[in-house]
DRENLUMTOR-670228 format. One line per 10 residues: number of its first residue (from 0); their letters; for each residue y, z, x of N, C-alpha, C. Coordinates in nm, 4 decimals, decimal comma. Layout:
N
NUM	A	Y/Z/X/Y/Z/X/Y/Z/X ~ ...
This chain:
274
0	XXXXXXXXXX	6,0429/11,1767/10,7843/6,0781/11,0789/10,6824/6,0967/11,1060/10,5380 ~ 5,9152/11,0967/10,5086/5,8733/11,1420/10,4099/5,9503/11,2899/10,3139 ~ 5,9306/11,3810/10,4332/6,0299/11,5039/10,3212/6,1825/11,4385/10,2637 ~ 6,2333/11,3687/10,3526/6,3455/11,3118/10,3254/6,3923/11,2549/10,2039 ~ 6,2896/11,1934/10,1852/6,2313/11,0326/10,0792/6,2593/11,1548/9,9702 ~ 6,1350/11,2356/9,9639/6,1206/11,3162/9,8266/6,1835/11,3962/9,7790 ~ 6,3030/11,4448/9,9052/6,3958/11,5814/9,8798/6,5037/11,5122/9,8047 ~ 6,4993/11,3545/9,8749/6,5936/11,2418/9,7856/6,5512/11,1957/9,6166 ~ 6,4367/11,1582/9,6411/6,3938/11,1572/9,4829/6,4143/11,2942/9,3851 ~ 6,3491/11,3876/9,4230/6,4047/11,5210/9,3513/6,4944/11,5595/9,3433
10	XXXXXXXXXX	6,5952/11,5587/9,4380/6,7428/11,5218/9,3283/6,7696/11,4088/9,2468 ~ 6,7858/11,3475/9,2744/6,8230/11,2103/9,1635/6,7319/11,2610/9,0521 ~ 6,5967/11,2982/9,0290/6,5641/11,3624/8,8814/6,6256/11,4750/8,8673 ~ 6,7005/11,5670/8,9094/6,8260/11,6882/8,8955/6,9268/11,6107/8,8444 ~ 6,9571/11,5179/8,8824/7,1013/11,4926/8,9078/7,0559/11,3909/8,6949 ~ 6,9572/11,3149/8,6944/6,9438/11,2346/8,5893/6,8358/11,2718/8,4804 ~ 6,8574/11,4858/8,4708/6,7131/11,5098/8,3564/6,8010/11,5981/8,2507 ~ 6,9559/11,5171/8,2442/7,0030/11,5142/8,1032/6,9414/11,3951/8,0672 ~ 6,9001/11,5113/7,8864/6,9079/11,4313/7,7288/6,9338/11,2528/7,6893 ~ 6,8760/11,1756/7,7146/6,9517/11,0289/7,6859/7,0207/10,9717/7,5640
20	XXXXXXXXXX	7,1222/10,9156/7,5728/7,1656/10,8860/7,4238/7,1266/10,7803/7,2915 ~ 7,0494/10,8169/7,2370/6,9821/10,6653/7,1562/7,1039/10,6057/7,1480 ~ 7,2099/10,5534/7,1595/7,3370/10,4994/7,1412/7,3936/10,4170/7,2342 ~ 7,2914/10,4768/7,3559/7,3807/10,4251/7,5035/7,2558/10,3842/7,5640 ~ 7,2037/10,2633/7,5460/7,0941/10,2064/7,5802/7,1361/10,1751/7,7187 ~ 7,0810/10,2079/7,8751/7,1212/10,0279/7,9881/7,0103/9,9417/7,9692 ~ 7,1923/9,8554/8,0156/7,0508/9,6850/8,0231/6,9972/9,6649/8,1256 ~ 6,9293/9,6204/8,1559/6,8655/9,6141/8,3061/6,7342/9,6607/8,3665 ~ 6,6886/9,7082/8,4422/6,5449/9,7461/8,5052/6,5812/9,9471/8,5503 ~ 6,4179/9,9582/8,4977/6,4468/10,1216/8,5761/6,4275/10,0398/8,6968
30	XXXXXXXXXX	6,4933/10,1570/8,7741/6,5251/10,1412/8,9412/6,3276/10,2842/8,9781 ~ 6,3068/10,2009/9,0923/6,1550/10,3231/9,1381/6,2085/10,3854/9,2507 ~ 6,2095/10,5093/9,1977/6,2533/10,6046/9,3061/6,2009/10,6857/9,3873 ~ 6,0555/10,6002/9,4125/5,9808/10,7069/9,4907/5,8623/10,5766/9,5038 ~ 5,7934/10,5624/9,6807/5,7060/10,4138/9,6298/5,6237/10,4506/9,7946 ~ 5,4512/10,5291/9,7111/5,4253/10,5672/9,8767/5,2357/10,4812/9,8230 ~ 5,1967/10,5552/9,9368/5,0672/10,4368/9,9940/4,9648/10,5692/9,9453 ~ 4,8325/10,5638/9,8590/4,7381/10,6548/9,8985/4,7155/10,6974/10,0170 ~ 4,6211/10,8020/10,0159/4,6092/10,8927/10,1218/4,4228/10,8868/10,1279 ~ 4,3688/10,7951/10,2003/4,2432/10,8106/10,1813/4,1772/10,9429/10,2451
40	XXXXXXXXXX	4,0259/10,8983/10,2208/3,9431/11,0415/10,2611/3,8425/10,9995/10,2376 ~ 3,6746/10,9093/10,3586/3,5998/10,9115/10,3256/3,6212/10,7858/10,1829 ~ 3,5247/10,8412/10,0461/3,6038/10,7351/9,9403/3,6364/10,7576/9,8392 ~ 3,7058/10,8960/9,8673/3,8253/10,9237/9,7660/3,9770/10,8896/9,8191 ~ 4,0558/10,8458/9,7352/4,1983/10,7807/9,8408/4,3026/10,8860/9,6645 ~ 4,3746/10,9589/9,7398/4,4306/10,9976/9,6468/4,5552/11,0043/9,6102 ~ 4,6852/10,9682/9,5143/4,7287/10,9104/9,4684/4,9025/11,0234/9,4388 ~ 4,8371/11,1366/9,3362/4,9163/11,2296/9,2932/4,8315/11,3414/9,3543 ~ 4,8992/11,4544/9,4089/4,8483/11,5509/9,4222/4,8985/11,6877/9,3631 ~ 4,8438/11,7931/9,3437/4,9626/11,8883/9,2676/5,0301/11,9547/9,4376
50	XXXXXXXXXX	5,0022/11,9391/9,5201/5,1337/11,9972/9,6511/5,2272/11,8948/9,6814 ~ 5,1958/11,7562/9,6570/5,2999/11,6090/9,7137/5,3600/11,6101/9,6007 ~ 5,3535/11,4879/9,5103/5,4455/11,4460/9,4100/5,4261/11,4970/9,2635 ~ 5,3299/11,5677/9,3160/5,2930/11,6637/9,1852/5,3824/11,7268/9,0900 ~ 5,4978/11,7319/9,1848/5,5876/11,7800/9,0972/5,7135/11,7536/9,0545 ~ 5,6964/11,6074/9,0715/5,7490/11,4729/9,0505/5,7354/11,4591/8,9180 ~ 5,6064/11,4473/8,9074/5,5209/11,3722/8,7960/5,4716/11,4490/8,6689 ~ 5,5575/11,5371/8,6929/5,4157/11,7063/8,6402/5,4674/11,5953/8,4433 ~ 5,3659/11,6191/8,3651/5,2696/11,7308/8,3225/5,1293/11,6264/8,3827 ~ 5,1405/11,5099/8,5140/5,0802/11,4766/8,5607/5,0090/11,4764/8,6614
60	XXXXXXXXXX	4,9347/11,5491/8,7740/4,9282/11,6566/8,8082/4,8738/11,6318/8,9398 ~ 4,7794/11,5287/8,9171/4,6593/11,5181/9,0237/4,5952/11,3317/8,9455 ~ 4,5848/11,2331/9,0393/4,5224/11,0845/9,0366/4,4928/11,0901/9,1615 ~ 4,3572/11,0164/9,1223/4,2761/10,9813/9,2458/4,2056/10,8448/9,1985 ~ 4,1044/10,7767/9,3330/4,0708/10,6683/9,3189/3,9151/10,6735/9,4032 ~ 3,8143/10,7208/9,3095/3,6962/10,7300/9,4303/3,6167/10,6278/9,3936 ~ 3,5038/10,6216/9,4833/3,4219/10,5480/9,4694/3,3034/10,6023/9,4816 ~ 3,2078/10,6072/9,4531/3,0553/10,6761/9,5161/2,9066/10,5616/9,4890 ~ 2,8735/10,5828/9,5661/2,7112/10,4884/9,5919/2,6080/10,4902/9,5075 ~ 2,5529/10,3944/9,4199/2,4823/10,4613/9,3232/2,3684/10,5825/9,3927
70	XXXXXXXXXX	2,3603/10,6536/9,3001/2,2864/10,7215/9,3120/2,3137/10,8817/9,3590 ~ 2,4606/10,8221/9,3602/2,5304/10,9417/9,4667/2,5737/11,0629/9,3286 ~ 2,6085/11,1992/9,4144/2,6218/11,3026/9,2560/2,7252/11,3646/9,3780 ~ 2,7948/11,4108/9,2471/2,9455/11,4986/9,3286/2,9091/11,6027/9,1596 ~ 3,0349/11,7303/9,2561/3,0990/11,8287/9,1316/3,1984/11,8395/9,1322 ~ 3,2895/11,8172/9,0063/3,4054/11,8115/8,8953/3,4092/11,9773/8,9215 ~ 3,4905/12,0467/8,9587/3,5813/12,1774/8,9032/3,7282/12,1410/8,9085 ~ 3,7546/12,1887/8,7577/3,8666/12,2058/8,7235/3,9067/12,3242/8,6571 ~ 4,0304/12,3620/8,6663/4,0516/12,5134/8,6205/4,1571/12,5658/8,5116 ~ 4,1627/12,6863/8,4812/4,2478/12,6441/8,3586/4,3647/12,5817/8,3188
80	XXXXXXXXXX	4,3744/12,5293/8,2333/4,5280/12,4756/8,1652/4,5163/12,3525/8,2189 ~ 4,3867/12,2473/8,2747/4,3573/12,1373/8,2892/4,2946/12,0962/8,2582 ~ 4,3481/11,9466/8,2227/4,2531/11,8808/8,1040/4,2358/11,7497/8,2251 ~ 4,0892/11,6436/8,2217/4,1001/11,5914/8,2844/4,0229/11,4053/8,2245 ~ 4,1580/11,3009/8,2900/4,1103/11,1822/8,2371/3,9954/11,1143/8,3106 ~ 3,9247/11,0689/8,2910/3,8094/10,9952/8,4152/3,7844/10,8072/8,3167 ~ 3,8933/10,7585/8,4044/3,9131/10,5698/8,3577/3,7410/10,5236/8,4352 ~ 3,6473/10,5185/8,3769/3,5620/10,4176/8,4989/3,5755/10,2493/8,4656 ~ 3,5671/10,2331/8,6225/3,6240/10,0842/8,6328/3,5415/9,9746/8,7049 ~ 3,3952/10,0216/8,7180/3,2811/9,9766/8,7743/3,1906/10,1127/8,7614
90	XXXXXXXXXX	3,0678/10,0069/8,7582/2,9463/10,0804/8,7306/2,8801/10,1789/8,5861 ~ 2,8336/10,3176/8,6273/2,7990/10,4180/8,5378/2,8330/10,5411/8,6078 ~ 2,8745/10,6164/8,5159/2,8962/10,7394/8,4906/2,8400/10,7726/8,3979 ~ 2,7716/10,8752/8,4623/2,6460/11,0036/8,3586/2,6907/11,1554/8,4170 ~ 2,7194/11,2036/8,3111/2,7725/11,3634/8,3813/2,6482/11,4318/8,2907 ~ 2,7280/11,5724/8,3337/2,6444/11,6918/8,2995/2,6992/11,8318/8,2968 ~ 2,7642/11,8608/8,1777/2,8564/11,9796/8,1678/2,7408/12,1070/8,2068 ~ 2,8651/12,2218/8,2272/2,7799/12,2639/8,2491/2,6511/12,3691/8,1277 ~ 2,7186/12,3939/8,0042/2,6061/12,4184/7,9277/2,4443/12,3164/7,9063 ~ 2,4903/12,2018/7,9697/2,3287/12,1647/7,9751/2,3225/11,9797/7,8757
100	XXXXXXXXXX	2,4867/12,0294/7,8348/2,5463/11,8774/7,7759/2,5720/11,7197/7,8795 ~ 2,5315/11,6357/7,7777/2,4952/11,5325/7,9218/2,5856/11,3972/7,8444 ~ 2,6190/11,2772/7,8779/2,6512/11,1623/7,9039/2,6476/11,0784/7,9596 ~ 2,7171/10,9344/7,9529/2,7422/10,8296/7,9895/2,8642/10,7934/7,9129 ~ 2,8923/10,7531/8,0745/3,0491/10,5944/8,0278/3,0034/10,4836/8,1164 ~ 3,0093/10,3652/8,0402/2,9677/10,2377/8,1568/3,1799/10,2304/8,1595 ~ 3,1263/10,0900/8,2132/3,2722/10,0866/8,3195/3,3338/10,0136/8,1998 ~ 3,5080/10,0571/8,1643/3,5395/10,0399/8,0892/3,6071/10,1618/7,9619 ~ 3,5416/10,1938/7,9680/3,5052/10,3428/7,9213/3,5509/10,4657/7,9671 ~ 3,5426/10,5056/7,9113/3,6785/10,6837/7,9611/3,5771/10,8176/7,8830
110	XXXXXXXXXX	3,6275/10,8900/7,9886/3,5990/11,0312/7,9428/3,6610/11,1356/7,9517 ~ 3,7517/11,1974/7,8783/3,8161/11,3324/7,8479/3,7391/11,5010/7,8686 ~ 3,8285/11,5602/7,9241/3,7123/11,6867/7,9733/3,7910/11,7933/7,9956 ~ 3,7864/11,8801/7,8703/3,8362/12,0234/7,8841/3,8403/12,0996/7,9883 ~ 3,9368/12,2069/8,0541/3,8146/12,2744/8,2177/3,7319/12,3195/8,1865 ~ 3,6682/12,3090/8,2857/3,4922/12,3664/8,3511/3,4739/12,3089/8,4793 ~ 3,3042/12,3096/8,4011/3,2569/12,2044/8,6091/3,2041/12,1322/8,5164 ~ 3,2067/12,0041/8,5627/3,1022/11,8437/8,5916/3,0204/11,8119/8,6836 ~ 2,8803/11,8135/8,6956/2,7993/11,7086/8,7405/2,8305/11,5742/8,7149 ~ 2,8622/11,4968/8,8032/2,8872/11,3822/8,7758/2,7691/11,3021/8,8726
120	XXXXXXXXXX	2,7046/11,2247/8,8101/2,6152/11,1182/8,9088/2,6446/10,9355/8,8988 ~ 2,6167/10,8700/8,9965/2,6332/10,7536/9,0284/2,4815/10,6988/8,9365 ~ 2,5154/10,6176/8,8036/2,3952/10,5913/8,7385/2,3752/10,4158/8,7723 ~ 2,3577/10,3568/8,6694/2,3210/10,2341/8,6664/2,2770/10,1317/8,7565 ~ 2,2910/10,0079/8,8015/2,2893/9,9123/8,8381/2,2641/9,9403/8,9923 ~ 2,1378/9,9479/9,0918/2,0915/9,9999/9,2312/2,2511/9,9336/9,3137 ~ 2,3417/9,8371/9,3270/2,3917/9,7215/9,4093/2,5257/9,7580/9,3550 ~ 2,5191/9,8734/9,2727/2,6642/9,8290/9,2238/2,7665/9,9999/9,1820 ~ 2,8592/10,0690/9,3298/2,9186/10,1289/9,3168/2,9523/10,2563/9,1875 ~ 3,0143/10,3515/9,1882/3,0809/10,4075/9,0647/3,2372/10,3930/9,1125
130	XXXXXXXXXX	3,3102/10,2989/9,0481/3,4700/10,3113/9,0681/3,5276/10,4077/8,9850 ~ 3,5711/10,5181/8,9796/3,6704/10,5616/8,8870/3,8488/10,5907/8,9300 ~ 3,9281/10,6069/8,8521/4,0623/10,7393/8,8476/4,0721/10,7777/8,7575 ~ 4,0372/10,8902/8,7999/4,0610/11,0035/8,7716/4,1924/11,0993/8,7768 ~ 4,2442/11,1458/8,6417/4,3797/11,1997/8,6243/4,3580/11,3436/8,5929 ~ 4,4594/11,4368/8,6107/4,5073/11,5588/8,5768/4,5895/11,5675/8,5097 ~ 4,5537/11,6220/8,4032/4,6974/11,7034/8,3391/4,7068/11,8398/8,2915 ~ 4,8316/11,8611/8,3028/4,8678/12,0493/8,2770/4,8686/12,0269/8,0728 ~ 4,8236/12,1337/8,0714/4,7616/12,1160/7,9052/4,8556/12,2027/7,8228 ~ 4,9337/12,1449/7,6918/5,0291/12,2298/7,7081/4,9870/12,3816/7,5880
140	XXXXXXXXXX	4,8800/12,3859/7,5193/4,7691/12,4922/7,5187/4,6675/12,5296/7,5689 ~ 4,6213/12,6249/7,6255/4,5782/12,6233/7,6965/4,4053/12,7104/7,6429 ~ 4,3120/12,6471/7,6818/4,1653/12,6741/7,6152/4,1473/12,8183/7,6659 ~ 4,0673/12,9146/7,5084/4,0832/12,9878/7,5617/3,9267/13,0919/7,6237 ~ 3,8421/12,9379/7,6564/3,7330/12,9461/7,7397/3,6912/12,8502/7,8618 ~ 3,6011/12,8096/7,9649/3,5995/12,7189/8,0527/3,5386/12,6967/8,0741 ~ 3,4155/12,6740/7,9439/3,3030/12,5573/7,9278/3,3600/12,4321/7,8725 ~ 3,2864/12,3736/7,9942/3,3662/12,2346/7,9908/3,3367/12,1613/7,8675 ~ 3,4199/12,0831/7,7809/3,4474/11,9902/7,6541/3,4559/11,8599/7,6610 ~ 3,3562/11,8141/7,6602/3,3610/11,6081/7,7389/3,3906/11,5447/7,5664
150	XXXXXXXXXX	3,4862/11,4362/7,5745/3,4429/11,3718/7,4774/3,4903/11,2018/7,5364 ~ 3,3989/11,0928/7,4848/3,3281/10,9668/7,5867/3,3827/10,8878/7,4344 ~ 3,4999/10,8400/7,5806/3,4798/10,6593/7,4835/3,4036/10,5325/7,5410 ~ 3,3238/10,5146/7,4981/3,3272/10,3870/7,5409/3,4308/10,2325/7,4929 ~ 3,3803/10,1151/7,5763/3,4331/10,0037/7,6224/3,4997/9,9984/7,5083 ~ 3,4348/9,9508/7,3732/3,5085/9,8974/7,2729/3,5431/9,9677/7,1802 ~ 3,5688/10,0914/7,1890/3,6475/10,1833/7,0905/3,7890/10,1850/7,2029 ~ 3,7999/10,1112/7,3140/3,9605/10,1337/7,3388/4,0501/10,0870/7,2693 ~ 4,1544/10,1087/7,2397/4,2157/10,0071/7,1333/4,2973/9,9544/7,2127 ~ 4,3558/9,8202/7,2549/4,4227/9,7378/7,2844/4,5276/9,6881/7,2009
160	XXXXXXXXXX	4,6576/9,6568/7,2985/4,7594/9,5713/7,2454/4,8116/9,4865/7,3521 ~ 4,7036/9,3440/7,3489/4,7167/9,2895/7,4956/4,6674/9,3092/7,5566 ~ 4,7623/9,3173/7,6883/4,6781/9,3474/7,8560/4,6815/9,4990/7,8081 ~ 4,6878/9,5812/7,7473/4,7400/9,7000/7,7277/4,6213/9,7885/7,7033 ~ 4,5464/9,8153/7,7624/4,4209/9,9441/7,6890/4,4599/10,0699/7,6815 ~ 4,4554/10,1510/7,5971/4,5473/10,2636/7,5161/4,4694/10,3522/7,5226 ~ 4,4913/10,4663/7,6877/4,3686/10,5641/7,7373/4,4273/10,6799/7,6731 ~ 4,5740/10,6648/7,6158/4,6031/10,8352/7,6028/4,7575/10,7535/7,5064 ~ 4,7602/10,9038/7,4355/4,9188/10,7837/7,3634/4,9013/10,7105/7,2539 ~ 5,0245/10,5883/7,2747/4,9487/10,5010/7,1661/5,1154/10,3857/7,1820
170	XXXXXXXXXX	5,0977/10,2662/7,1584/5,1786/10,1186/7,2184/5,1437/10,0275/7,1113 ~ 5,2673/10,0048/7,0328/5,2499/9,9026/6,8987/5,1257/9,9933/6,8276 ~ 5,0866/9,9261/6,7445/4,9360/10,0199/6,6470/4,8118/10,0763/6,7404 ~ 4,8526/10,0228/6,8717/4,7088/10,0850/6,9276/4,7291/10,2283/6,9726 ~ 4,6709/10,3097/6,9960/4,6122/10,4739/6,9682/4,5397/10,4991/7,0505 ~ 4,4806/10,5747/7,0825/4,4002/10,6140/7,1951/4,2653/10,6842/7,0383 ~ 4,1782/10,7500/7,1401/4,1029/10,8347/7,0390/4,0624/10,9591/7,0794 ~ 4,1502/11,0103/7,1295/4,1598/11,1412/7,1993/4,2198/11,1974/7,1391 ~ 4,1476/11,2822/7,0306/4,2773/11,3619/6,9381/4,3298/11,4652/6,9992 ~ 4,2637/11,5081/7,1096/4,3498/11,6577/7,0921/4,3723/11,6923/7,2878
180	XXXXXXXXXX	4,4787/11,5699/7,2980/4,5181/11,5582/7,4445/4,6655/11,5831/7,4394 ~ 4,6880/11,6236/7,5011/4,8953/11,6187/7,5303/4,9756/11,5475/7,4048 ~ 5,0502/11,6367/7,3461/5,1196/11,5163/7,2863/5,2286/11,4636/7,3575 ~ 5,3305/11,3563/7,3110/5,4614/11,2848/7,4265/5,3837/11,2526/7,5110 ~ 5,2624/11,1647/7,5488/5,2111/11,1408/7,6917/5,1858/11,0130/7,6262 ~ 5,2160/10,8971/7,7375/5,1270/10,7882/7,7527/5,0257/10,8503/7,8933 ~ 4,9479/10,7134/7,8554/4,8403/10,7002/7,9826/4,7764/10,5327/7,9361 ~ 4,8150/10,4872/7,9914/4,7671/10,3186/7,9746/4,6904/10,2477/8,1094 ~ 4,5831/10,1586/8,0446/4,5308/10,0728/8,1611/4,5813/9,9685/8,1423 ~ 4,6310/9,8751/8,2679/4,6715/9,7530/8,1963/4,5946/9,6159/8,3217
190	XXXXXXXXXX	4,6271/9,5526/8,2178/4,5193/9,4171/8,3172/4,6094/9,3260/8,3452 ~ 4,6368/9,2013/8,4406/4,7529/9,1068/8,4642/4,6517/9,0127/8,4911 ~ 4,7154/8,8663/8,4504/4,6192/8,7555/8,5559/4,7642/8,7211/8,6797 ~ 4,7777/8,6646/8,7647/4,7727/8,6195/8,8310/4,9079/8,5692/8,7559 ~ 5,0465/8,6010/8,7805/5,1649/8,5471/8,7006/5,1573/8,6327/8,6048 ~ 5,1150/8,6791/8,5339/5,1503/8,6817/8,4080/5,2205/8,8343/8,4356 ~ 5,3372/8,8568/8,3529/5,4370/8,9365/8,2879/5,4330/9,0532/8,1665 ~ 5,4004/9,1845/8,2367/5,4766/9,3040/8,1671/5,6311/9,3881/8,1631 ~ 5,6308/9,4513/8,0256/5,7387/9,4984/7,9714/5,6858/9,6189/7,9212 ~ 5,7615/9,7545/7,9906/5,7646/9,8533/7,8919/5,8598/9,9221/7,9018
200	XXXXXXXXXX	5,9502/9,9898/7,8014/5,9905/10,0903/7,7135/5,9922/10,1451/7,7237 ~ 5,9506/10,3327/7,8153/5,8958/10,4489/7,7367/5,9788/10,4785/7,6022 ~ 5,8586/10,6032/7,5109/5,9759/10,6330/7,4189/6,0648/10,7140/7,4564 ~ 6,1405/10,7297/7,3769/6,2525/10,8724/7,3840/6,2087/10,9902/7,4310 ~ 6,2567/11,0683/7,5046/6,2420/11,1762/7,5859/6,1404/11,1796/7,6774 ~ 6,0587/11,0472/7,6753/5,9787/11,0243/7,8041/6,0878/11,0342/7,9410 ~ 6,1046/11,1007/7,9759/6,1799/11,1186/8,1183/6,1130/11,0753/8,2540 ~ 5,9627/11,0725/8,2720/5,8794/11,0278/8,3898/5,8098/10,9767/8,3300 ~ 5,7775/10,8524/8,4113/5,7708/10,7798/8,4253/5,6295/10,6956/8,5312 ~ 5,5498/10,6841/8,5548/5,4874/10,6002/8,7010/5,3977/10,5184/8,6925
210	XXXXXXXXXX	5,3830/10,4431/8,7518/5,2469/10,3650/8,7570/5,1828/10,3530/8,9108 ~ 5,0950/10,3153/8,8702/4,9668/10,2730/9,0197/4,8705/10,2334/9,0196 ~ 4,8532/10,1184/9,1666/4,8029/9,9693/9,1237/4,6621/10,0173/9,1327 ~ 4,5698/9,9627/9,1041/4,4062/9,9838/9,1349/4,3118/9,8133/9,1957 ~ 4,4248/9,6990/9,1776/4,3984/9,5806/9,2174/4,5241/9,5176/9,1865 ~ 4,5148/9,4175/9,2853/4,5719/9,3085/9,2832/4,7453/9,3564/9,3497 ~ 4,8553/9,3399/9,2494/4,9896/9,3967/9,3432/5,0488/9,3327/9,2401 ~ 5,1801/9,3848/9,2336/5,2788/9,3945/9,1128/5,4487/9,3445/9,1428 ~ 5,5198/9,2401/9,1330/5,6601/9,2402/9,1644/5,7556/9,2781/9,0384 ~ 5,8301/9,3909/9,1398/5,9594/9,3746/9,1045/6,0551/9,3262/9,1181
220	XXXXXXXXXX	6,1534/9,2591/8,9899/6,2643/9,1866/9,0260/6,3774/9,2574/9,0843 ~ 6,4143/9,3928/9,1363/6,4902/9,4802/9,1712/6,4427/9,5638/9,2939 ~ 6,2711/9,5163/9,3061/6,2333/9,6806/9,3732/6,0595/9,6132/9,5005 ~ 6,0976/9,5094/9,5123/5,9980/9,4487/9,5389/5,8412/9,4110/9,5189 ~ 5,7298/9,5284/9,6042/5,6111/9,5130/9,5721/5,5620/9,6176/9,5423 ~ 5,4747/9,6651/9,4089/5,3501/9,7546/9,4475/5,2121/9,7227/9,4995 ~ 5,1510/9,7623/9,5554/5,0092/9,6846/9,6187/4,9301/9,7971/9,5780 ~ 4,8132/9,7498/9,6479/4,6803/9,7907/9,5644/4,6766/9,9529/9,6757 ~ 4,6158/10,0432/9,5510/4,6163/10,1952/9,6260/4,8081/10,2381/9,6855 ~ 4,8938/10,2392/9,6130/4,9778/10,2187/9,6605/5,0894/10,3167/9,4525
230	XXXXXXXXXX	5,1563/10,4034/9,4615/5,2087/10,3920/9,2898/5,3464/10,4749/9,3656 ~ 5,4023/10,4557/9,2506/5,5639/10,3954/9,1945/5,5815/10,5155/9,0760 ~ 5,7680/10,6255/9,1025/5,7584/10,6750/9,0488/5,9216/10,6310/9,0249 ~ 5,9149/10,5817/8,8834/6,0621/10,5613/8,8272/6,1578/10,6790/8,8069 ~ 6,2734/10,5663/8,8085/6,4316/10,6335/8,7986/6,3926/10,7632/8,6673 ~ 6,5391/10,8451/8,5643/6,5459/10,8795/8,4490/6,5740/10,8388/8,4206 ~ 6,5755/10,7074/8,3254/6,6967/10,6236/8,2749/6,5876/10,5575/8,1468 ~ 6,6392/10,4974/8,0206/6,6212/10,4792/7,9583/6,6131/10,2972/7,9312 ~ 6,5807/10,2524/8,0857/6,5790/10,0891/8,0795/6,4118/10,0326/8,0375 ~ 6,4125/9,9545/8,1562/6,2179/9,8919/8,1328/6,1837/9,8362/8,2622
240	XXXXXXXXXX	6,0432/9,8959/8,2618/5,9839/9,8669/8,3393/5,9053/9,6533/8,3547 ~ 5,9786/9,6324/8,4114/5,9066/9,4907/8,3910/5,8630/9,4420/8,5425 ~ 5,6889/9,3663/8,4891/5,6040/9,3860/8,6224/5,5810/9,2226/8,6292 ~ 5,5105/9,1799/8,7282/5,4982/9,0499/8,7382/5,3684/9,0551/8,8275 ~ 5,2549/9,0353/8,8071/5,1020/9,0008/8,8659/5,1141/8,8790/8,9928 ~ 5,0369/8,9929/9,0716/5,0484/8,9015/9,1826/4,8795/8,8928/9,2296 ~ 4,7861/8,8349/9,1973/4,6862/8,8079/9,1689/4,6025/8,8216/9,0180 ~ 4,5316/8,8790/9,0400/4,4213/8,9313/8,8917/4,4259/9,0897/8,9291 ~ 4,5223/9,1317/8,8793/4,5447/9,2919/8,8727/4,5364/9,3688/8,7846 ~ 4,5160/9,5020/8,8200/4,4923/9,6529/8,7515/4,5698/9,7300/8,7949
250	XXXXXXXXXX	4,6106/9,8316/8,7248/4,7166/9,9037/8,7042/4,7103/10,0648/8,5768 ~ 4,7263/10,1869/8,6289/4,7515/10,2549/8,5657/4,8807/10,2658/8,5295 ~ 4,9381/10,3371/8,4378/5,1120/10,3980/8,3811/5,1012/10,5022/8,2805 ~ 5,1455/10,5994/8,3355/5,1734/10,6558/8,2653/5,2833/10,7762/8,2278 ~ 5,3393/10,8191/8,1153/5,5057/10,8585/8,0558/5,4631/10,9778/7,9740 ~ 5,5951/11,0593/8,0099/5,5904/11,1888/7,9382/5,7328/11,2829/7,9126 ~ 5,6760/11,2942/7,8505/5,8073/11,4363/7,8687/5,8027/11,4798/7,9542 ~ 5,9244/11,6057/8,0383/5,8842/11,6997/8,1097/6,0103/11,7436/8,1214 ~ 6,0214/11,9345/8,1038/6,1443/12,0087/8,1241/6,0807/12,0376/8,2779 ~ 6,2252/11,9196/8,3529/6,1943/11,9700/8,4841/6,2323/12,1377/8,4995
260	XXXXXXXXXX	6,2743/12,2238/8,4433/6,2851/12,3569/8,5366/6,1853/12,4207/8,4799 ~ 6,0838/12,3598/8,4518/6,0002/12,4138/8,4190/5,8730/12,4092/8,5326 ~ 5,8961/12,3541/8,6515/5,7935/12,2488/8,7527/5,7454/12,4066/8,8247 ~ 5,6359/12,4041/8,8557/5,5627/12,4925/8,9256/5,6234/12,4944/9,0461 ~ 5,6099/12,5638/9,1743/5,6793/12,5476/9,2831/5,5373/12,4962/9,3996 ~ 5,4865/12,4102/9,4593/5,3831/12,3293/9,4917/5,3123/12,4602/9,5458 ~ 5,3641/12,5965/9,5954/5,2803/12,6516/9,7025/5,1782/12,7557/9,5485 ~ 5,2328/12,7513/9,4389/5,1175/12,7492/9,3050/5,0221/12,7323/9,2915 ~ 5,0795/12,5378/9,2988/4,9815/12,4507/9,2820/4,8629/12,4088/9,3941 ~ 4,8618/12,5231/9,5190/4,7360/12,4725/9,6000/4,5972/12,4542/9,5567
270	XXXX	4,6508/12,5814/9,4648/4,4487/12,6371/9,4367/4,3593/12,5575/9,3765 ~ 4,4772/12,3980/9,2627/4,4341/12,3734/9,1842/4,2812/12,2597/9,2360 ~ 4,2827/12,2568/9,3933/4,1468/12,1087/9,4361/4,0829/12,2560/9,4883 ~ 3,9985/12,2356/9,4883/3,8932/12,2613/9,5473/3,8250/12,2134/9,6730
């Protein structure tokens, strides 16, 4: 059943892959072409994976929600050509890179890491778990070395446009502090109160748009609901995404340009996750 749905979504993306006209903007909302729940294993819920829907969401190839108990430690290894964006939802993230560089990110902040190996520690208060959303992005420029290089952004440094916290890219006058991230790409953390609405019109050329819910739920007028730990992929059109929060809600949204013909077959992506 899932395979049929994924194949249908893939076909729709091919059909809609043409460049939209700047003069013929369709009225109405962008429809969801694929809605799926994350797959949980222990403290990790995988929402996007390279061997699953990562072909459809490229250059966003991996997204997971993770939770570590205070004091826990894990090693995060990323291969060449991939950058990682770790958004801290609660707790404190302490990390150490291979060269010995150390850093710390508190809730509301995030860290951008170029390819390399990083050791994570769940620090902070003894009764507060570390909750994160980690996103992997294919880099347009391949780094010449594998040494991890991280850039931390504190909560007060994150620019906002009302309910939107800009992690990568730009919306309105709010911009990301990450200067070496891939171009033509947006990644936002949106927090809404119960009943609050938010609309998003992707920039021209952003053919890939998806969102994933961390807390609460979202209602879309024509497509029903997107619940906690679900990811929704939208059609390739120039319509508007219009959501309304059900309860206090938190979600991330990504949009970017995608060259459909450049999508790497799933068999070649399996080596990205260790």
